[in-house]
N, C-alpha and C positions, 0 to 999 in steps of 0.2 A: 505494498500500501504506498502511495507516495506521501510523504510527510508535509503535515501543514502547520499554519500557525492557528493559535487559538481562537475559537467564535466565541463573540459576548454577544449576548443577548439582554433588552430588558423589556418585561410583559409591559401591560397598559391598563387601565379600566374594562378595555373590549376584552378582555379575558377573565375578567372579574376576579376578585381578591384570589391570593396563593397562601392565606393562613386559615384554614379550615376553621377556626373559632369565628372569624369575622364572617366568612363566607355561610357559617350556620345562622349568624345573628341576622345576617342581610335577607335571606330567604325563610327564616324561621324566627322572626322578628321575637312571636309570643311563647318562645320555647322555654324559659323558666317557669311560665304559669301553667305549664301541661302538666298531665296527671303523668305520673311515672312511665306505664306501660305505652304510653301517645310519644313519651320523650324518646324510648327506647326504639321505637317504629320510625321517628324523625329522622332519629341519629342514625339508623341505618340505611334510609334512603338517601341522607347528603350525603353520607360517605360514599356510596356511591356515585350521587351525582358530581362530587370534588374531585372522584379518582377520575371520571370521564374527562373532568374539565382540564386537569392536570393531562392526561395522554392527550388531550387535543392542543394544549399548549407545546407538548414535546414535538408533535408532528409539525407544527406551525413552526416552530424557530429551530429545529433540527434534532433534537437528542430523544432518548426513551425514558421515557416520565418514571419508569421502574428502577432506572441509573444514576435519577437526580437524588444528589444530597443535599438537605438542606439544613446547614448548622443549627444548633440552638448556642446562641454566643450568650449566654445569662453568667458565667463567668464563675459556675458553682463547684464544675468539675475539671477545673484548669486553672494555670496561673496566666497572666498576659504574657505572650509572645509563644505558647504552646502553640505545636501545629500539629498536622496529622497528613499522609501522604494518601491520596484519594487511590487505590491501584486494584486491579484484577482480585487479588483474595479477598476484597469486599465482597464479591459475587457469592463466595461458598459461604460465608456469614451469615447474610440476609438475601432473600429474593428481594426484597422490596427495600432499597437504599435509604428510604425515608424515615425507617424503623431505628436507623442507627443513631446511639447514643454515642454523639461527637465527641473526641477527646481535646477539642482545642479551638482558638478561636481564629486562627489562620488554617487554609486548607490548603495544599499541595497538589496539581495537576502534573502530570508527565505527559509527554507526546508519544512515550514508549505504550503509555496503558489507555488508549483511545477509549470510548465509548460514556464514559463517568462523565456526568454534570453536576457542577456545582451550583448552587443559586441560594443568595439570601431574599428572604421577604422581608422587604423594609417599606416604610411611608416615612418621606423626609430625610433619613440619612443617608450619607454618600455609602457607597460601595468601594473599594480598591480592589484594582485587578493589575498585577505585575506580571509581565510575561517577558522572559530571556530568549528571544526567538532560535537566537544560536546554539543554545543548551538545550530548546522544547522542553520548557520547565515554566510553569505558571503559578502564582500564588493569589489567593482572593480573600479578603476579610472584609467584615462589615463595621465602617467607621465611623463612627456617631462622636458625638462630644466625651463619652469614657473614653470609647479606644483611642480617639485622638490625643487624650490626656495620657494615655498609657504608654502612648508611642507605638502604638500598632503598625503604622506603615514602616518604622525601621526594622521593626521586628521581623517583618514581610521579606525585608533585604536579607537579613541574616540567614532567615530558613531556605532562600533559594541559593544563597550562597553554600549554607551547609551541606545541602542536596545535592547540588550540582556545579557548587564551585564558579557560582554567576560571577560577572566582570559587573561592576556597577555602571559602567557605560555602555553596555549591551542591553539595559533594563528599561522596555517601555511601561509607561504607567496610563492607566485608564480611570478617571472617577467619574462615578455614574453620575443623573438625575438627582438633584437634591433640592433642598429647602436652601434659595438662597439668602443672601446677609439681609436684603431690603426686606425680607418678610421673616428673617430669622431672630425677632424681636423679645427682650427679655427685662424686667423692670431689676429683678433681682439676680445676681452672675449665680450660674449652678456653680454649685463647692470645687466640681472637677477644674473648673475654670479659675475659680478665686484662690485655690492652693496649690496654681502649678501657673503662674503669672508668664513664665518664660516661653511656654508651648504656644500661648495665646495673644502673646506682647504684639501689637499692631492688628489682632485680627478680631477684638469687640470693641465699636466703637460707638458716639452717640450715631443715633437712627434717626435722627430729625432735625431740620433747621429750624431756628426760632422763627415761625411763623407770626406774622403781624395780627394783631387781634384788636376786636373794638371795643368788647366791653372789658370789664373786670375781671371777671369769671373765667371768660374766654383768655384772659393774660394768663390766670394762675395754671389753668389747662397745660397750656401751652408750654409755661415755663416750668412747670412740673412734668411734662413729657421729655423735655429739651435735656432736663437735668439728669433723670433716671431711666429713660428707656435706653437700652442700647443695641445695638446688631453684632450677632453672631456669624464668623464668615468660616464654615466648616471647611472647605474647599482649600479655601487662603491659609489656613493652619497648615493643611495636608501638604500644599504644594511648597509653601515657605520648611518645612521641615524636611522635604524630599532635598530639594535643593541645596540647602545646607550639607546632607549627607552627601551630595555627589551626583544627583540625578540631574541629567540634563534637562534644561529648562523645555527644550522644544522637545523631547520625549515624552512629556505630558499632553495625555490629551483629556481635557475637560468635557462631560455634557453640558450644553449650556441649559438643558430644560429645567425652569421652576416649576417641583412639584407644586407648589401653592397657585400658579397662576395657568399652568397649562393644564387644561378641562381632560386632558385623558389619564392623567396619572393622579392617585390617590395621596393625601395628604392628611395626616392627622390634625394638625395645625389650622389647614383651610377648615376643616369639619367641627372641630372647637369653635373658630371664630365664628364661623355661620350658622352653627348649631344643625348641621346636614351630616347625620351618624352616617349615610352612605359612603360619604368619602373618606370614612376612618379605614377602609380596605389597603391590603399589602400589594403592592408589583414584587418583582421576581427579577434580581440581576444577577446574571451570572455568565459562567463559562464551561467549554470544553473542547477537547480535541476530537474531530471527526473519525468516526468509526466507518465500516464497510457494509452497515445496515442500510440498503436502499430505502425502505420504508420510513426513514426517519430524514431524510432529505428536506431541508428547511425551505420554505416559500424565498425567491428571490428577495433580497436585500432587507430580510427580517435581519441577520444578524452583523456585525460588524467586525473586521481587520485592526490589530492595530500596524500602521505603517509606520 
């Protein structure tokens, strides 16, 4: 088989939420009010529907949904920077890879083990994908505020160097669509940012200009917002960290889609602001090396390659 670069994909609202809990809440909003026997019946029906939906996503983007790993990045089973390699021996342990208890917050894909896909279900947070095309190795990680503060992007580089001896000059980086700084607003800085100012230096700024106001009340509101509200630049913190480590800025590709303003993406922040629960779903960002299964050939222009 001819070796190929990694294929990167991002789903949208069109494919529905890729987290079962949100999928269930969307299609059975009164689930918690049902009798037990009705819940069991609905769970069975919804799980079948969810599996069929994931299978359709796999066909659309070019991977086998039963060989899709969706890591649980909750920090309970691993230390920051721990990683695991997605390889063929996983097939023997579990027929459906979504059931795997993943042992790290970084996943490594190798070109010599094609067919396995890795996808993170996210909403607003960026996913970072790094590829060394020369060595045929890719690292993936969910990189929200917590993971950025833990310097997970730097651990990704270390993992690639340890597994394949990657030269930092050959590493290309992709940062997925995310909540952009103009909509990522806070009044009180999260403790991760407050306790790690060196990581976030220059990436948390006042989000408003001091607008002209007519009355006293409006003036007080404008001044209060100007003094307290800040904007967080997640992708800025990631790129700054990587460039300081030695990644070529021209090797970094950023998806410019804003989850808040793009009508095709889910956004928990937008759902909260607009009180629209249906926007709370999660989209899938991931990658895979193509295998020889013709039935899982992606539709044209559904995936992208790092150049």
